[in-house]
N, C-alpha and C positions, 0 to 999 in steps of 0.2 A: 676929411682926411686927417686934420690935426687932432681931432677927438680920438681917432683910432690909434694914432701915434702915442698920445697921452696914455691911452689904455694899455698899450704894450709897455710903455715906460713904467707905468705903475706896477704891472706884473713883474717886470725885471727888477724893480726896486724891492719888491716883496721878497723875492727869492734870494737876491744878493744880500739884502739886509738880514734875512733869516739865517743864512750861512754864517755871516759875520757875528751875529748875535749868539749863535750856538758855540762858535769857536771862542769868543770872548768869555762867555759864561763858564765854559769848561776850564779856561785858563784861570779865572777867578776862583773856581773850586779848588784847583791844585794849589794856587798861591796862598789861600787862606786856610787850607785844610778842611774845607766844608764839602760835604757830600754833594756830588752833582745833582742828585734828586732834589736837594734843598735849593741849590742855585736855580734849577729848572723851575721849582715851585715859586720861589720868592723873586729872584731877579728877572728871569725870563717870563714866567707866568704872570706876574704882576705888571711888568713893563708892557707886555703886549695887550694888556687889558685897558690901557690908557684911553684908546678910542671909545670903549664902552662907557668909561667914566665921563668923558666930555659930552657924549651924546645924551646920557641920562640926566646930567646936570642941566644942560641946555633945554632939554625937553621938559623937565619938571619946572624950571624957572619960567619957561615959555607957556605954561599952562597946558602941556600935553603929557599928562601922567601915563597915558596908555603906552606911549613910546618909551618912557623911562622904565616902566615895569617890564614891558615886552622885550626891551633891549637886554635886560638882565637874564630873564628866563630863556629868551630865544638864543642868546649867546651861549648859555650853558648847554642847551640842547645841541646847538651846532658844533660846539667844541667836542662833545662826546661822539655824536653820530657822524657828523661830516668830517671833522678834523682827524679824529682817531681812526675812523673808517678808511679815510684816504691813506693815512700812514700805514695801516695794516695791509692795504692793497699793494703798496710799494714793496714791503717786505714784512714777514711775520714778526710780531712784537712779542718777545719773551718778557713776561711780567711777574716778578717775584713779590709775593704779598708782603713778606717780611720787610722789604725795602721801602714799601709805600704805605704800610699799614696805617701809620698815624695820620698821614695826609689824606688818605682815602676816607678815614673815619671822620676827619674834620669836614671834608667836603660833603659827606653824607649827612652829618649833623646840621650843617648850614642849610642844606636843601630841605631837611625835615622841619626846620624852623619856619619855612615859608608859609605853610597853612596857618600857623599861629599869627604871623605878622599880617597876613591878608584877611584874617577872619572878620575883623571889625570893619573892613572896607577902607582902611587907611593905614599906611605905615607911618607911625607918629615919630616925633622927635625922640621920645624915650626909647622906642624900639630901634631907632637909628643909633643911639648911643650904645645900646646893648650890643648891636652888631659890630660897631667900631671897637668896643671893649673886647669882644671875642677875637677880633682880628689881632689886637695887640697881644693877647695871650698866646694865640697861635704862632705869631712871629717870634715871641720870646722863647717858647718851648722849642720851636724848630731850630732856631739859630743856636740855642744853648746845647741842644742834644746832637748837633751835627759836627762838632769839632773833631778833627782827627780822622774822619771817615773819607778816605780818598780812593777813588778808582784809578786804574791805569788807563788814562785817556790821552789821546794825541791832541794837545792844545798848548798854546803859549803859556809859559810860567811867569813871565814878567808882569808885574802889576800894571805898568803903564800900557803894555800891549793888550793885555786881557781887558782892562778897563776901557781902553780906547776902542777896541773892537766891539765891546758890548754896547757902548754909547752910540758909536757909528751905526751899528746894526739896528739898534732900537729906533734911532731917528730915521734911518732909511726905510725901515718897515712901516713906520707910521706915515711918512710922506707918501710912500708907494700906495698904501691903503687909501689915503685921502684922495689921491688923483685917480685911482682905479674906480672908487665909488662915484666920484664926480663925473668922470667920463662915461661910465656905464649908465648912469642916470640919464645923461644927455642922449646917448644912443637909444635907450629904452623909450624915451619920449618921442624920438624920431620914428620909432616903429609903432607908436600908438599905445604903449603899455600904460595903464592907469597909474596915477600917483600912489594909490593905495598899495598896488602890487610892487611898485618901486620901493616903497618903504618897507614892505614885508620881506621882499626877497633881497634886493640889492643892498639896502642900508643895513638890515639885520645881519646878512651874511658878510657884508663889507666890514663891519666892526670886528668880525671874527677872522678876517683875512690875515692879520699879523700872527695869530695863533696857528692858522693853517700853514702859512709860509715857514714859520719857525719849526713847527712839529714835523713837517715834511722834510725839511733840511736835516733835522736831527735824526729822522729815520734813515735818510740816505747815508748819513755819516756814521750810522750805527750807534748814536748816542741815545739808547733806548730810555735811560733814566731821565734825560732832559725831555725827550718826546712825551712821556707820560707825565712827568713832573710839571711841564708847561701847562698841560690841560688841567690837571688837578689844582695847581696853584691859581690858574686863571679863573676856574669855577669858584674856588674859595673867595678870591678877590671880588668877583662879580657880585656875590651876595653880601659878604661881610663889609667890604669897603665901598663898592659903588652904591649899593642899596643903602648902606649905613650913612655914608657921607651925604647922599642926596636927601635922605629923610631928615638928617640933622639940619640941612640948609632950608628945606621946606617939606612939610608933611606931604605924602604922596597918596592921593585917592587911588583905590584899587577897583577896577572893574570886576564884576562877578565872574566873567569868563576866565580870568586868570586863575581864580581859585578852583573853578569847576573843570577846566579843560587843561590848561598849560601846566599848572603846578603838578597834577597827577602824572603828566607825561615826563616832566623833568625828574620827579621822584622815582618813577619807574625805571628810567634808563640809568639813573645814578646807582640804584640798587642792583641793576643788571650788570653794570660795570664792576661794582664791588664783588658780586658773585663770580663774575668771569675771572677776575684776578685771583680770588681766593681759591676757587675750586679747579679752575683750568690752568691759569698761569700762562696762558698763551693766546695771542690773537692772530689767527691766520687770515689768508686772503678771502676765504669763504665768509668768515665773520665780518671782515671789513666790508665786503660787498653787501652783506645783509644789513649792516648799519647804514650804508649809503641809501639802500632801497627804503629803509625805515624813515630816513630823513626826508626823502622825496615824498613819501606818503604823508608825513606830518605837515610838510609845506602845502601839499594839495588839500589836506583836511582844513588847515588854517585858512587857506584862500577861499574855501567854500563856506566859512562861518560868517 
């Protein structure tokens, strides 16, 4: 009974924290004259990727490179298909290419770097440094080019209130995700689910729960820039920062299946998202439902490999 209560508490923490994080990030955007899409990409997107960073570092240092690599690729796939798909089901997302062009192109470039990084069978120290250097350039360009771009959004303009809500929301989301993953794993074992499937489904999806909670709350509140920016920023961070930092700490061996199966999938859906924003500029409930079906199909395929 206690495990189920922890599960419910984790879910509650995710959605309350997601709401506070969106409000606080919007307030910071107003306070500093930074575009909400940049706050969504940098503050919210990077902040909610912290669980992925911790998981990948622990896995690589613990001699489990498959988890470290799979966590990065799996989270990017979940962010696009599961998180954006869910947000689109809640309400159609209007996506203006001009507003997210730079960030989408950086995300696409980061994903297209993966085959090169994986080709030798190891992500080396040097490649890790290249990824971290690219992240520094991205942050510099984003923050430099975003001054003075402010949307009319309903959010606190006080620095202390905005910053406090952002920090409180981020901590609450992370704690909620931790206890949700922990309790769900216990429940899964009680029902005889294998350890492999627990890692594949609960842990992989669990590290994307902060993005899911934050993006869903952003969609409900109508903060579309933060909803998309959170996903774009998180995916950029997953590759440039998480893979980069982990490779700098210790080289990461890459299983051939990541190069042959999962990397083409993440490249394909990233290019699909880019085309969707550029040519259509809208993500309706039908598209959102299709993305969720595609994610279930990917999980089923992965489970069978």
